[in-house]
C-alpha positions as CSV (number, residue, x, y, z in Angstrom):
1,M,0.0,0.0,0.0
2,T,2.8,2.4,0.8
3,K,4.3,1.9,-2.7
4,Y,1.1,3.2,-4.2
5,R,1.0,6.2,-1.9
6,W,4.5,7.1,-3.1
7,L,3.5,6.6,-6.7
8,V,0.4,8.8,-6.3
9,F,2.5,11.4,-4.5
10,L,5.2,11.4,-7.3
11,C,2.5,11.6,-10.0
12,G,0.9,14.5,-8.2
13,M,4.2,16.3,-7.9
14,L,4.9,15.8,-11.6
15,L,1.5,17.2,-12.5
16,M,2.1,20.3,-10.3
17,C,5.5,20.9,-11.9
18,G,3.9,20.6,-15.3
19,N,1.4,23.3,-14.3
20,L,4.2,25.6,-13.1
21,D,5.9,25.3,-16.4
22,A,2.7,26.2,-18.2
23,Q,2.3,29.3,-16.0
24,K,5.8,30.5,-16.9
25,K,4.9,30.5,-20.6
26,D,2.0,32.9,-20.2
27,K,2.2,35.6,-22.8
28,I,1.7,39.0,-21.1
29,E,1.3,42.2,-23.1
30,E,1.6,45.3,-21.0
31,P,-0.9,48.2,-21.5
32,Q,0.4,50.9,-23.8
33,F,-0.3,54.6,-23.9
34,P,-1.8,55.5,-27.4
35,G,1.3,56.1,-29.6
36,G,3.7,54.6,-27.1
37,R,6.2,56.0,-24.6
38,K,7.1,59.0,-26.8
39,E,3.5,60.1,-26.9
40,L,3.1,59.6,-23.2
41,L,6.1,61.9,-22.6
42,K,4.5,64.4,-24.9
43,Y,1.2,64.2,-23.1
44,M,3.0,64.8,-19.8
45,D,5.0,67.7,-21.1
46,Q,1.9,69.4,-22.6
47,H,-0.5,68.8,-19.7
48,L,1.6,69.0,-16.5
49,V,1.0,72.2,-14.5
50,Y,3.9,72.9,-12.2
51,P,2.4,74.1,-8.9
52,S,3.0,77.8,-8.7
53,A,3.8,77.8,-5.0
54,M,6.5,75.1,-5.5
55,R,7.8,76.9,-8.6
56,D,8.4,80.1,-6.6
57,L,10.3,78.1,-4.0
58,S,12.3,76.2,-6.7
59,T,11.0,72.9,-5.2
60,E,11.7,69.7,-7.1
61,G,11.0,66.1,-6.5
62,E,9.3,62.9,-7.4
63,V,5.8,61.6,-6.9
64,V,5.0,57.9,-7.6
65,V,1.5,57.0,-8.6
66,E,-0.2,53.6,-8.9
67,F,-3.2,53.1,-11.2
68,F,-5.1,50.5,-13.0
69,V,-5.6,50.2,-16.7
70,E,-8.9,48.6,-17.0
71,R,-9.9,46.1,-19.8
72,S,-11.6,49.0,-21.5
73,G,-8.3,51.1,-21.4
74,V,-9.8,53.5,-18.8
75,I,-7.6,54.7,-16.0
76,S,-8.9,54.0,-12.5
77,G,-7.8,53.7,-8.9
78,V,-5.2,56.4,-9.0
79,N,-3.2,56.5,-5.8
80,V,0.0,58.2,-4.6
81,V,2.4,55.6,-3.2
82,K,5.4,58.1,-2.8
83,S,4.4,61.5,-1.8
84,L,6.4,64.8,-2.2
85,N,3.8,67.2,-0.8
86,K,0.1,68.0,-1.3
87,E,0.6,70.3,-4.3
88,F,2.7,67.9,-6.3
89,D,0.6,64.9,-5.3
90,D,-2.6,66.6,-6.4
91,E,-1.1,67.5,-9.8
92,A,0.2,64.0,-10.3
93,I,-3.2,62.5,-9.5
94,R,-4.9,65.1,-11.8
95,L,-2.5,64.4,-14.7
96,T,-2.9,60.6,-14.4
97,R,-6.7,60.7,-14.1
98,N,-7.0,62.8,-17.2
99,M,-4.9,60.6,-19.4
100,P,-6.7,59.3,-22.5
101,R,-7.7,55.6,-22.7
102,W,-4.7,53.3,-23.0
103,I,-4.4,50.2,-25.1
104,P,-5.3,47.6,-22.5
105,G,-3.0,44.8,-21.4
106,R,-3.5,41.1,-22.3
107,K,-2.6,37.8,-20.8
108,N,-2.6,34.9,-23.3
109,G,-4.6,37.1,-25.7
110,V,-7.3,37.9,-23.1
111,L,-7.9,41.5,-22.0
112,V,-6.9,42.0,-18.3
113,R,-7.0,44.7,-15.7
114,Y,-3.4,45.8,-15.2
115,K,-1.8,47.6,-12.3
116,M,0.8,50.2,-13.3
117,T,3.3,52.2,-11.2
118,M,4.6,55.5,-12.6
119,P,7.0,58.0,-11.1
120,I,6.5,61.6,-12.1
121,N,9.6,63.8,-11.6
122,F,9.0,67.5,-11.2
123,K,12.3,69.2,-12.1
124,I,13.3,72.7,-13.0
125,K,15.4,72.9,-16.0
126,R,17.8,75.9,-15.6
127,K,19.2,77.7,-18.6
128,S,22.3,78.5,-16.6
129,G,24.0,76.6,-13.8
130,M,22.9,79.1,-11.2
131,V,19.4,79.6,-9.8
132,R,18.2,83.1,-9.4
133,K,14.7,84.5,-8.8
134,D,14.8,86.4,-12.1
135,D,16.2,83.7,-14.4
136,N,14.2,82.1,-17.2
137,R,13.3,78.6,-16.1
138,E,11.5,75.8,-18.0
139,Y,9.5,73.2,-16.1
140,V,10.2,69.7,-17.3
141,N,8.5,66.4,-16.5
142,E,10.4,63.1,-16.8
143,L,8.7,59.8,-16.8
144,M,9.8,56.2,-16.4
145,L,7.4,53.3,-16.2
146,M,8.4,50.8,-13.6
147,Q,7.9,47.1,-14.2
């Protein structure tokens, strides 16, 4: 009887290992902003509003947001996971919520809800190496999608 228990146990383990191998072969396609990363950067550059109180103080930093790309491509569940301050956080949330529909993600060809993490860097690009109140500054947003 114990021989059969071991045989059943080994067969069960082999089946489980086979299922694990099948899971590794899942084809996952991440959601895409319409037009790709280049268009996402353009969207951020055109729509980001640098908080005026922070601009006057020459404050810079990074806000990290999480959000879901639904199966329809709609953005939902925007949440700040790394805060800088209320003004920057509010702008990062506004910017993310107002993004156009994305091309949704797929797993094995089936549309899926996909959780994304995106840092938004608020940086002041200086035309000269020195910062003065009267210099001409450009406000730049940098983006990198985390995986």
